[in-house]
C-alpha positions as CSV (number, residue, x, y, z in Angstrom):
1,X,115.8,49.9,-15.7
2,X,115.8,49.0,-12.1
3,X,113.9,45.7,-11.4
4,X,110.9,45.7,-9.1
5,X,111.8,44.9,-5.5
6,X,110.9,41.4,-4.4
7,X,108.5,41.0,-1.5
8,X,109.4,39.1,1.7
9,X,108.7,35.4,2.1
10,X,106.8,34.2,5.0
11,X,109.9,32.9,6.7
12,X,111.6,36.3,6.3
13,X,108.6,38.0,7.8
14,X,108.6,35.6,10.8
15,X,112.3,36.3,11.4
16,X,111.8,40.1,11.3
17,X,108.8,40.0,13.6
18,X,110.8,37.8,16.1
19,X,113.6,40.3,16.0
20,X,111.1,43.0,17.2
21,X,110.4,40.9,20.3
22,X,114.1,40.1,20.9
23,X,115.3,43.7,20.5
24,X,112.8,45.1,22.9
25,X,112.2,42.2,25.2
26,X,108.9,43.8,26.0
27,X,105.1,43.0,25.8
28,X,103.1,44.1,22.8
29,X,99.5,44.5,21.8
30,X,98.6,43.5,18.3
31,X,98.0,47.1,17.2
32,X,101.5,48.0,18.5
33,X,103.0,45.2,16.4
34,X,101.0,46.3,13.4
35,X,102.7,49.7,13.8
36,X,106.2,48.3,14.3
37,X,106.0,45.7,11.5
38,X,106.3,48.1,8.6
39,X,109.6,49.5,10.1
40,X,111.0,46.0,9.6
41,X,109.6,45.7,6.1
42,X,106.4,43.7,7.1
43,X,103.2,45.4,6.0
44,X,100.7,45.9,8.7
45,X,98.0,43.9,6.9
46,X,100.1,40.7,7.2
47,X,101.4,41.2,10.8
48,X,98.4,39.4,12.4
49,X,98.9,36.2,10.4
50,X,102.6,36.2,10.8
51,X,102.4,36.7,14.6
52,X,99.8,33.9,14.8
53,X,102.0,31.5,12.9
54,X,104.8,32.2,15.5
55,X,102.3,31.6,18.3
56,X,101.3,28.3,16.7
57,X,104.9,27.2,16.6
58,X,105.5,28.2,20.2
59,X,108.0,30.9,19.2
60,X,105.8,33.7,20.6
61,X,103.8,33.6,23.8
62,X,100.3,35.0,24.0
63,X,98.0,35.7,27.0
64,X,94.9,37.7,27.8
65,X,95.1,40.2,30.6
66,X,91.8,41.8,31.3
67,X,90.3,42.7,28.0
68,X,93.6,43.0,26.2
69,X,95.7,40.3,24.5
70,X,99.5,40.6,24.9
71,X,102.3,39.0,22.9
72,X,105.9,38.5,23.9
73,X,109.0,36.4,23.2
74,X,112.5,36.4,24.8
75,X,115.7,35.1,23.3
76,X,116.1,32.6,26.1
77,X,112.6,31.3,25.7
78,X,113.1,31.0,21.9
79,X,116.3,28.9,22.5
80,X,114.4,26.5,24.8
81,X,111.6,26.2,22.4
82,X,113.9,25.5,19.5
83,X,115.7,22.8,21.5
84,X,112.4,21.2,22.3
85,X,111.5,21.2,18.6
86,X,114.9,19.7,17.8
87,X,114.4,16.9,20.3
88,X,111.0,16.1,19.0
89,X,112.2,16.0,15.4
90,X,115.1,13.8,16.4
91,X,112.8,11.3,18.1
92,X,110.6,11.2,15.1
93,X,113.6,10.6,12.9
94,X,114.8,7.7,15.0
95,X,111.3,6.2,14.9
96,X,111.2,6.5,11.1
97,X,114.6,4.8,10.7
98,X,113.5,1.9,12.9
99,X,110.3,1.5,11.0
100,X,112.2,1.6,7.7
101,X,114.5,-1.1,8.9
102,X,111.6,-3.3,10.0
103,X,109.9,-2.9,6.6
104,X,113.1,-3.9,4.8
105,X,113.4,-7.0,6.9
106,X,109.8,-7.9,6.3
107,X,110.2,-7.4,2.5
108,X,113.2,-9.7,2.6
109,X,111.3,-12.4,4.4
110,X,108.4,-12.2,2.0
111,X,110.7,-12.7,-1.0
112,X,112.0,-16.0,0.5
113,X,110.5,-18.9,-1.3
114,X,109.1,-16.7,-4.1
115,X,112.2,-16.7,-6.3
116,X,111.5,-17.0,-10.0
117,X,111.3,-20.7,-11.0
118,X,109.5,-23.1,-13.3
119,X,107.6,-24.6,-10.4
120,X,106.4,-21.1,-9.2
121,X,105.3,-20.2,-12.7
122,X,103.3,-23.5,-13.0
123,X,101.7,-22.9,-9.6
124,X,100.7,-19.4,-10.5
125,X,99.2,-20.6,-13.8
126,X,97.2,-23.3,-11.9
127,X,96.0,-20.7,-9.4
128,X,94.8,-18.5,-12.2
129,X,93.0,-21.3,-13.9
130,X,91.3,-22.3,-10.6
131,X,90.1,-18.7,-10.0
132,X,88.7,-18.6,-13.5
133,X,86.9,-21.9,-13.0
134,X,85.5,-20.6,-9.7
135,X,84.1,-17.5,-11.5
136,X,82.5,-19.7,-14.2
137,X,80.8,-21.9,-11.5
138,X,79.5,-18.9,-9.7
139,X,77.9,-17.6,-12.9
140,X,76.4,-21.0,-13.6
141,X,75.1,-21.3,-10.1
142,X,73.4,-17.9,-10.4
143,X,71.4,-19.3,-13.4
144,X,69.9,-21.9,-11.1
145,X,68.8,-19.4,-8.4
146,X,65.1,-19.6,-9.6
147,X,65.2,-23.3,-8.8
148,X,66.5,-22.9,-5.3
149,X,64.4,-25.2,-3.0
150,X,63.7,-22.3,-0.6
151,X,62.7,-20.0,-3.4
152,X,60.4,-22.6,-4.9
153,X,58.7,-23.2,-1.6
154,X,58.0,-19.5,-1.2
155,X,56.6,-19.4,-4.8
156,X,54.4,-22.4,-4.0
157,X,53.0,-20.7,-0.9
158,X,52.3,-17.5,-2.8
159,X,50.5,-19.4,-5.6
160,X,48.4,-21.3,-3.1
161,X,47.4,-18.1,-1.3
162,X,46.4,-16.5,-4.7
163,X,44.6,-19.7,-5.7
164,X,42.6,-19.8,-2.4
165,X,41.8,-16.1,-2.8
166,X,40.5,-16.6,-6.3
167,X,38.3,-19.6,-5.5
168,X,37.0,-17.9,-2.3
169,X,34.5,-16.3,-4.6
170,X,33.4,-19.6,-6.0
171,X,33.4,-22.1,-3.1
172,X,31.2,-21.1,-0.1
173,X,27.7,-20.5,0.8
174,X,26.3,-16.9,0.5
175,X,26.4,-14.6,3.4
176,X,23.0,-13.9,5.1
177,X,23.7,-10.1,4.6
178,X,23.8,-10.5,0.9
179,X,20.7,-12.8,0.6
180,X,18.7,-10.4,2.8
181,X,20.0,-7.4,0.8
182,X,19.1,-9.1,-2.6
183,X,15.7,-10.1,-1.2
184,X,15.0,-6.5,-0.4
185,X,16.3,-5.4,-3.8
186,X,14.0,-7.7,-5.8
187,X,11.1,-6.9,-3.5
188,X,11.4,-3.2,-4.5
189,X,12.0,-4.3,-8.1
190,X,8.8,-6.4,-8.1
191,X,6.7,-3.6,-6.8
192,X,8.3,-0.8,-8.7
193,X,5.8,-0.9,-11.5
194,X,2.9,-0.8,-9.1
195,X,4.2,2.0,-6.9
196,X,5.8,3.9,-9.8
197,X,8.9,5.0,-7.8
198,X,12.6,5.3,-8.5
199,X,15.0,2.4,-7.5
200,X,17.0,4.8,-5.3
201,X,17.4,2.1,-2.6
202,X,18.6,-0.5,-5.1
203,X,21.6,1.2,-6.8
204,X,23.9,-1.2,-8.4
205,X,26.9,0.3,-6.5
206,X,25.4,-0.9,-3.3
207,X,25.1,-4.4,-4.5
208,X,28.7,-4.3,-5.8
209,X,29.9,-3.0,-2.4
210,X,28.2,-5.9,-0.6
211,X,29.8,-8.4,-3.0
212,X,33.3,-6.9,-2.7
213,X,33.0,-6.7,1.1
214,X,32.3,-10.4,1.6
215,X,34.0,-13.7,0.9
216,X,31.0,-15.5,-0.5
217,X,30.2,-17.9,-3.4
218,X,29.3,-16.3,-6.7
219,X,28.0,-19.5,-8.2
220,X,25.9,-20.4,-5.2
221,X,24.6,-16.8,-5.2
222,X,23.6,-17.0,-8.8
223,X,21.8,-20.3,-8.2
224,X,20.0,-18.9,-5.2
225,X,18.9,-15.8,-7.2
226,X,17.6,-17.8,-10.1
227,X,15.5,-20.1,-7.8
228,X,14.3,-17.2,-5.8
229,X,13.4,-14.8,-8.6
230,X,12.8,-16.9,-11.8
231,X,10.7,-14.1,-13.3
232,X,13.7,-11.7,-13.2
233,X,16.2,-13.6,-15.3
234,X,16.9,-10.7,-17.7
235,X,17.4,-8.3,-14.9
236,X,19.6,-10.8,-13.1
237,X,21.8,-11.3,-16.2
238,X,22.1,-7.6,-16.5
239,X,23.2,-7.4,-12.8
240,X,25.8,-10.1,-13.2
241,X,27.4,-8.4,-16.2
242,X,27.5,-5.1,-14.3
243,X,29.5,-6.6,-11.4
244,X,31.7,-8.8,-13.7
245,X,30.0,-12.2,-13.2
246,X,30.2,-13.8,-16.7
247,X,30.1,-17.3,-18.1
248,X,33.9,-17.3,-18.3
249,X,34.1,-17.3,-14.5
250,X,35.3,-20.6,-13.2
251,X,37.3,-22.3,-10.5
252,X,41.1,-22.2,-10.7
253,X,43.1,-25.3,-10.6
254,X,46.8,-25.4,-9.6
255,X,49.0,-26.6,-12.5
256,X,51.8,-29.2,-11.9
257,X,55.0,-27.2,-11.2
258,X,57.9,-28.3,-13.3
259,X,61.3,-26.7,-12.4
260,X,62.9,-24.9,-15.3
261,X,66.5,-25.8,-15.9
262,X,68.7,-23.2,-17.6
263,X,69.5,-24.3,-21.2
264,X,66.8,-27.0,-21.1
265,X,63.4,-27.2,-22.8
266,X,60.6,-27.4,-20.2
267,X,58.4,-30.4,-20.5
268,X,54.9,-30.3,-18.9
């Protein structure tokens, strides 16, 4: 049984397409080459890619004239092109040889003083131990990061700001807006039974909004309300509970900061 015929390799296709140019020494359109290619054993579907590879390697010239693109290649031009390629490759070869020689020399210089010896082995062991110690110290240092002076100062500042904000509710005189508002509130409360009307103007949400929108003393406000409206103690207590003012509310005091040392019990 006859074996199946092997197809042409890319290089064989290139050679056969070049031969078309050399034999005719003429100019061709791509569609003309696609017709001539099968006569040389190159199928028309692959002619375009083969010709383009020849153009990329400067073995075939290409130019656009009007709306048409022409291809051509002469034996003399091909010889010149091949000689140029040869010279380029020869230059690259010489450059590579020089670089290889330089690398060999550099490698030889690096080996000097690094010959195997007991002293070298001891030095390498010492270097390894030093690097290990360095890593251990870095890990230990990371454990003390929380006690870094700069970090501690930032934490102190943040605590003081929070402390001042908390005590801002318990350390100043009441704002005139709140006292006036509460005065109106209890005025309407006092007369509500008489006039038999809803407390629509005294919603607890309005009082809470006034409190949250100011930076005034809660303790002083409570004292002022108790003195101003002694007959409304039960209603005042109810109001305090509604807005979160309980007997547990108190001033905050800053504790004494004691740095925490890793691996040590903290003593206050």
